[in-house]
ChimeraX commands (.cxc) that place a marker at each C-alpha (Angstrom):
marker #1 position 24.53,43.49,180.16 radius 0.5
marker #1 position 21.15,44.31,178.79 radius 0.5
marker #1 position 20.36,48.01,179.37 radius 0.5
marker #1 position 17.09,50.09,180.05 radius 0.5
marker #1 position 16.47,53.70,178.73 radius 0.5
marker #1 position 15.39,55.56,182.52 radius 0.5
marker #1 position 12.76,58.14,181.61 radius 0.5
marker #1 position 10.71,60.82,183.09 radius 0.5
marker #1 position 7.17,60.72,183.04 radius 0.5
marker #1 position 7.65,63.07,180.17 radius 0.5
marker #1 position 9.45,60.01,178.39 radius 0.5
marker #1 position 12.56,62.35,178.43 radius 0.5
marker #1 position 15.44,59.72,178.23 radius 0.5
marker #1 position 17.64,60.50,181.81 radius 0.5
marker #1 position 20.31,57.68,181.50 radius 0.5
marker #1 position 20.34,53.86,180.78 radius 0.5
marker #1 position 20.72,51.00,183.83 radius 0.5
marker #1 position 21.73,47.35,183.72 radius 0.5
marker #1 position 18.06,45.85,183.31 radius 0.5
marker #1 position 17.88,43.70,186.44 radius 0.5
marker #1 position 19.47,47.17,188.50 radius 0.5
marker #1 position 16.11,48.84,187.44 radius 0.5
marker #1 position 13.78,46.29,188.11 radius 0.5
marker #1 position 15.57,45.90,191.42 radius 0.5
marker #1 position 15.27,50.12,191.93 radius 0.5
marker #1 position 12.02,49.99,190.91 radius 0.5
marker #1 position 13.22,52.92,188.22 radius 0.5
marker #1 position 10.72,54.29,185.47 radius 0.5
marker #1 position 12.12,53.17,181.89 radius 0.5
marker #1 position 11.12,52.99,178.36 radius 0.5
marker #1 position 9.55,49.99,177.11 radius 0.5
marker #1 position 6.85,48.40,174.66 radius 0.5
marker #1 position 4.07,46.09,174.37 radius 0.5
marker #1 position 2.39,44.79,171.22 radius 0.5
marker #1 position -1.07,43.49,170.43 radius 0.5
marker #1 position -1.62,41.91,167.22 radius 0.5
marker #1 position -5.20,40.94,166.16 radius 0.5
marker #1 position -6.36,39.11,163.47 radius 0.5
marker #1 position -8.88,39.26,160.64 radius 0.5
marker #1 position -11.29,37.15,162.72 radius 0.5
marker #1 position -10.40,39.82,165.36 radius 0.5
marker #1 position -9.34,37.85,167.61 radius 0.5
marker #1 position -6.25,38.72,170.15 radius 0.5
marker #1 position -2.93,36.50,169.52 radius 0.5
marker #1 position -1.27,35.40,173.13 radius 0.5
marker #1 position 2.18,34.08,174.38 radius 0.5
marker #1 position 2.89,32.06,176.91 radius 0.5
marker #1 position 5.80,33.50,179.09 radius 0.5
marker #1 position 8.78,31.12,178.96 radius 0.5
marker #1 position 9.35,29.57,182.43 radius 0.5
marker #1 position 12.79,30.93,182.56 radius 0.5
marker #1 position 11.77,34.65,182.58 radius 0.5
marker #1 position 12.49,36.73,185.57 radius 0.5
marker #1 position 9.66,37.53,186.52 radius 0.5
marker #1 position 6.03,36.83,185.25 radius 0.5
marker #1 position 6.99,33.42,184.42 radius 0.5
marker #1 position 4.09,31.12,182.69 radius 0.5
marker #1 position 1.37,33.70,182.41 radius 0.5
marker #1 position -0.45,34.49,179.73 radius 0.5
marker #1 position 0.29,38.07,177.70 radius 0.5
marker #1 position 0.19,40.27,174.91 radius 0.5
marker #1 position 1.92,39.04,171.93 radius 0.5
marker #1 position 5.09,40.76,173.06 radius 0.5
marker #1 position 6.57,43.14,175.20 radius 0.5
marker #1 position 9.87,44.17,176.26 radius 0.5
marker #1 position 12.91,47.38,176.30 radius 0.5
marker #1 position 14.31,49.10,173.57 radius 0.5
marker #1 position 18.17,49.20,173.67 radius 0.5
marker #1 position 19.97,52.11,174.83 radius 0.5
marker #1 position 20.08,54.01,171.57 radius 0.5
marker #1 position 17.17,52.17,169.81 radius 0.5
marker #1 position 14.40,54.00,168.81 radius 0.5
marker #1 position 11.26,52.30,170.12 radius 0.5
marker #1 position 9.36,51.77,166.78 radius 0.5
marker #1 position 12.09,49.47,165.63 radius 0.5
marker #1 position 13.02,47.76,168.76 radius 0.5
marker #1 position 9.32,46.76,168.74 radius 0.5
marker #1 position 9.62,45.60,165.30 radius 0.5
marker #1 position 13.01,43.86,166.07 radius 0.5
marker #1 position 11.71,41.72,169.18 radius 0.5
marker #1 position 8.54,41.15,167.78 radius 0.5
marker #1 position 10.44,38.76,165.29 radius 0.5
marker #1 position 12.86,37.75,167.86 radius 0.5
marker #1 position 10.24,36.43,169.96 radius 0.5
marker #1 position 7.28,35.51,167.90 radius 0.5
marker #1 position 9.07,35.32,164.30 radius 0.5
marker #1 position 6.67,37.68,163.28 radius 0.5
marker #1 position 7.04,40.44,160.85 radius 0.5
marker #1 position 4.10,43.30,160.20 radius 0.5
marker #1 position 3.74,46.37,160.36 radius 0.5
marker #1 position 2.83,48.31,163.93 radius 0.5
marker #1 position 0.79,51.69,164.84 radius 0.5
marker #1 position 1.77,53.00,167.90 radius 0.5
marker #1 position -1.38,53.94,169.29 radius 0.5
marker #1 position -0.76,55.46,172.91 radius 0.5
marker #1 position 1.56,55.33,175.62 radius 0.5
marker #1 position 0.71,54.77,179.94 radius 0.5
marker #1 position 3.16,54.82,182.81 radius 0.5
marker #1 position 2.59,51.92,185.22 radius 0.5
marker #1 position 4.63,50.07,188.42 radius 0.5
marker #1 position 3.87,47.07,190.03 radius 0.5
marker #1 position 6.26,45.40,193.14 radius 0.5
marker #1 position 6.55,41.27,192.00 radius 0.5
marker #1 position 7.11,38.64,195.14 radius 0.5
marker #1 position 10.46,38.02,193.82 radius 0.5
marker #1 position 11.64,42.04,194.89 radius 0.5
marker #1 position 11.85,43.07,191.31 radius 0.5
marker #1 position 9.76,46.37,190.56 radius 0.5
marker #1 position 8.46,46.77,187.00 radius 0.5
marker #1 position 7.61,50.78,186.12 radius 0.5
marker #1 position 7.77,51.59,182.67 radius 0.5
marker #1 position 6.66,54.12,180.26 radius 0.5
marker #1 position 4.94,51.75,178.25 radius 0.5
marker #1 position 4.57,52.55,174.48 radius 0.5
marker #1 position 1.50,50.27,172.85 radius 0.5
marker #1 position 1.44,49.06,169.38 radius 0.5
marker #1 position -1.23,47.31,167.45 radius 0.5
marker #1 position -1.08,45.60,164.42 radius 0.5
marker #1 position -2.39,42.78,162.38 radius 0.5
marker #1 position -1.57,39.59,162.06 radius 0.5
marker #1 position -3.56,36.22,160.47 radius 0.5
marker #1 position -0.20,33.62,160.21 radius 0.5
marker #1 position 0.88,31.24,162.78 radius 0.5
marker #1 position 3.92,32.42,164.69 radius 0.5
marker #1 position 7.83,30.88,165.42 radius 0.5
marker #1 position 7.89,30.83,169.06 radius 0.5
marker #1 position 11.38,31.51,170.70 radius 0.5
marker #1 position 11.22,28.40,173.30 radius 0.5
marker #1 position 14.05,30.51,175.51 radius 0.5
marker #1 position 10.78,33.61,175.36 radius 0.5
marker #1 position 7.73,31.87,174.63 radius 0.5
marker #1 position 6.46,28.48,175.90 radius 0.5
marker #1 position 3.36,28.83,174.21 radius 0.5
marker #1 position 0.75,31.09,171.69 radius 0.5
marker #1 position -2.96,31.04,171.45 radius 0.5
marker #1 position -5.53,33.09,169.45 radius 0.5
marker #1 position -8.18,34.02,172.40 radius 0.5
marker #1 position -11.53,36.05,170.90 radius 0.5
marker #1 position -12.09,39.56,173.51 radius 0.5
marker #1 position -14.97,37.80,174.86 radius 0.5
marker #1 position -12.79,34.99,176.13 radius 0.5
marker #1 position -9.87,37.15,177.25 radius 0.5
marker #1 position -12.04,39.12,178.92 radius 0.5
marker #1 position -13.90,36.21,181.05 radius 0.5
marker #1 position -10.43,34.63,181.51 radius 0.5
marker #1 position -9.45,37.94,183.21 radius 0.5
marker #1 position -12.49,37.74,185.39 radius 0.5
marker #1 position -12.32,34.14,186.69 radius 0.5
marker #1 position -8.70,33.73,186.32 radius 0.5
marker #1 position -6.69,36.98,186.09 radius 0.5
marker #1 position -3.53,35.32,188.08 radius 0.5
marker #1 position -3.00,33.17,185.03 radius 0.5
marker #1 position -2.13,36.91,183.66 radius 0.5
marker #1 position 0.46,39.11,183.46 radius 0.5
marker #1 position -0.35,42.44,185.73 radius 0.5
marker #1 position 0.56,44.98,182.83 radius 0.5
marker #1 position -1.27,42.67,180.24 radius 0.5
marker #1 position -4.45,43.03,182.87 radius 0.5
marker #1 position -3.49,47.09,182.93 radius 0.5
marker #1 position -3.28,47.68,179.40 radius 0.5
marker #1 position -5.68,45.04,177.78 radius 0.5
marker #1 position -8.95,47.56,178.20 radius 0.5
marker #1 position -7.01,50.63,177.28 radius 0.5
marker #1 position -6.19,48.78,174.02 radius 0.5
marker #1 position -10.24,48.24,173.96 radius 0.5
marker #1 position -10.84,51.36,174.62 radius 0.5
marker #1 position -8.73,52.64,172.33 radius 0.5
marker #1 position -9.85,50.84,169.78 radius 0.5
marker #1 position -13.52,51.30,169.95 radius 0.5
marker link #1:1,2 radius 0.2
marker link #1:2,3 radius 0.2
marker link #1:3,4 radius 0.2
marker link #1:4,5 radius 0.2
marker link #1:5,6 radius 0.2
marker link #1:6,7 radius 0.2
marker link #1:7,8 radius 0.2
marker link #1:8,9 radius 0.2
marker link #1:9,10 radius 0.2
marker link #1:10,11 radius 0.2
marker link #1:11,12 radius 0.2
marker link #1:12,13 radius 0.2
marker link #1:13,14 radius 0.2
marker link #1:14,15 radius 0.2
marker link #1:15,16 radius 0.2
marker link #1:16,17 radius 0.2
marker link #1:17,18 radius 0.2
marker link #1:18,19 radius 0.2
marker link #1:19,20 radius 0.2
marker link #1:20,21 radius 0.2
marker link #1:21,22 radius 0.2
marker link #1:22,23 radius 0.2
marker link #1:23,24 radius 0.2
marker link #1:24,25 radius 0.2
marker link #1:25,26 radius 0.2
marker link #1:26,27 radius 0.2
marker link #1:27,28 radius 0.2
marker link #1:28,29 radius 0.2
marker link #1:29,30 radius 0.2
marker link #1:30,31 radius 0.2
marker link #1:31,32 radius 0.2
marker link #1:32,33 radius 0.2
marker link #1:33,34 radius 0.2
marker link #1:34,35 radius 0.2
marker link #1:35,36 radius 0.2
marker link #1:36,37 radius 0.2
marker link #1:37,38 radius 0.2
marker link #1:38,39 radius 0.2
marker link #1:39,40 radius 0.2
marker link #1:40,41 radius 0.2
marker link #1:41,42 radius 0.2
marker link #1:42,43 radius 0.2
marker link #1:43,44 radius 0.2
marker link #1:44,45 radius 0.2
marker link #1:45,46 radius 0.2
marker link #1:46,47 radius 0.2
marker link #1:47,48 radius 0.2
marker link #1:48,49 radius 0.2
marker link #1:49,50 radius 0.2
marker link #1:50,51 radius 0.2
marker link #1:51,52 radius 0.2
marker link #1:52,53 radius 0.2
marker link #1:53,54 radius 0.2
marker link #1:54,55 radius 0.2
marker link #1:55,56 radius 0.2
marker link #1:56,57 radius 0.2
marker link #1:57,58 radius 0.2
marker link #1:58,59 radius 0.2
marker link #1:59,60 radius 0.2
marker link #1:60,61 radius 0.2
marker link #1:61,62 radius 0.2
marker link #1:62,63 radius 0.2
marker link #1:63,64 radius 0.2
marker link #1:64,65 radius 0.2
marker link #1:65,66 radius 0.2
marker link #1:66,67 radius 0.2
marker link #1:67,68 radius 0.2
marker link #1:68,69 radius 0.2
marker link #1:69,70 radius 0.2
marker link #1:70,71 radius 0.2
marker link #1:71,72 radius 0.2
marker link #1:72,73 radius 0.2
marker link #1:73,74 radius 0.2
marker link #1:74,75 radius 0.2
marker link #1:75,76 radius 0.2
marker link #1:76,77 radius 0.2
marker link #1:77,78 radius 0.2
marker link #1:78,79 radius 0.2
marker link #1:79,80 radius 0.2
marker link #1:80,81 radius 0.2
marker link #1:81,82 radius 0.2
marker link #1:82,83 radius 0.2
marker link #1:83,84 radius 0.2
marker link #1:84,85 radius 0.2
marker link #1:85,86 radius 0.2
marker link #1:86,87 radius 0.2
marker link #1:87,88 radius 0.2
marker link #1:88,89 radius 0.2
marker link #1:89,90 radius 0.2
marker link #1:90,91 radius 0.2
marker link #1:91,92 radius 0.2
marker link #1:92,93 radius 0.2
marker link #1:93,94 radius 0.2
marker link #1:94,95 radius 0.2
marker link #1:95,96 radius 0.2
marker link #1:96,97 radius 0.2
marker link #1:97,98 radius 0.2
marker link #1:98,99 radius 0.2
marker link #1:99,100 radius 0.2
marker link #1:100,101 radius 0.2
marker link #1:101,102 radius 0.2
marker link #1:102,103 radius 0.2
marker link #1:103,104 radius 0.2
marker link #1:104,105 radius 0.2
marker link #1:105,106 radius 0.2
marker link #1:106,107 radius 0.2
marker link #1:107,108 radius 0.2
marker link #1:108,109 radius 0.2
marker link #1:109,110 radius 0.2
marker link #1:110,111 radius 0.2
marker link #1:111,112 radius 0.2
marker link #1:112,113 radius 0.2
marker link #1:113,114 radius 0.2
marker link #1:114,115 radius 0.2
marker link #1:115,116 radius 0.2
marker link #1:116,117 radius 0.2
marker link #1:117,118 radius 0.2
marker link #1:118,119 radius 0.2
marker link #1:119,120 radius 0.2
marker link #1:120,121 radius 0.2
marker link #1:121,122 radius 0.2
marker link #1:122,123 radius 0.2
marker link #1:123,124 radius 0.2
marker link #1:124,125 radius 0.2
marker link #1:125,126 radius 0.2
marker link #1:126,127 radius 0.2
marker link #1:127,128 radius 0.2
marker link #1:128,129 radius 0.2
marker link #1:129,130 radius 0.2
marker link #1:130,131 radius 0.2
marker link #1:131,132 radius 0.2
marker link #1:132,133 radius 0.2
marker link #1:133,134 radius 0.2
marker link #1:134,135 radius 0.2
marker link #1:135,136 radius 0.2
marker link #1:136,137 radius 0.2
marker link #1:137,138 radius 0.2
marker link #1:138,139 radius 0.2
marker link #1:139,140 radius 0.2
marker link #1:140,141 radius 0.2
marker link #1:141,142 radius 0.2
marker link #1:142,143 radius 0.2
marker link #1:143,144 radius 0.2
marker link #1:144,145 radius 0.2
marker link #1:145,146 radius 0.2
marker link #1:146,147 radius 0.2
marker link #1:147,148 radius 0.2
marker link #1:148,149 radius 0.2
marker link #1:149,150 radius 0.2
marker link #1:150,151 radius 0.2
marker link #1:151,152 radius 0.2
marker link #1:152,153 radius 0.2
marker link #1:153,154 radius 0.2
marker link #1:154,155 radius 0.2
marker link #1:155,156 radius 0.2
marker link #1:156,157 radius 0.2
marker link #1:157,158 radius 0.2
marker link #1:158,159 radius 0.2
marker link #1:159,160 radius 0.2
marker link #1:160,161 radius 0.2
marker link #1:161,162 radius 0.2
marker link #1:162,163 radius 0.2
marker link #1:163,164 radius 0.2
marker link #1:164,165 radius 0.2
marker link #1:165,166 radius 0.2
marker link #1:166,167 radius 0.2
marker link #1:167,168 radius 0.2
marker link #1:168,169 radius 0.2
view
């Protein structure tokens, strides 16, 4: 059973819980989001697989997940980026933030999200169980799409993207 690391608002560990149980109870847990950008300034986004337990079929950042109990968040980010997108590259931790949202399926995402950025210029080799498509987008195209078609994007991407842009500018 997949477990997540429960944390307080200072990102101090308070225990572990099964991933689905944590999402059913809306417990604050550690997570990470990765944003990869190529040398042209385009952002690599993924479309989540239709089989995902929430936000299925939505566009989002390059990779996001949860570290396993006992796993360093940076190492977890590297591991999942390779597992989901077939990418190995250097990542930089840029900031963290907390968000909470309830989904239509009665699950709640309440995460202490560690945000990483990196540079990648190639083509990912996607894991079809996790990702249904990928594409490089310009910042302008992402901002336009978020304004005109926000329902096609994951909630956390909509919250994190402006924060990442503000950090990088």
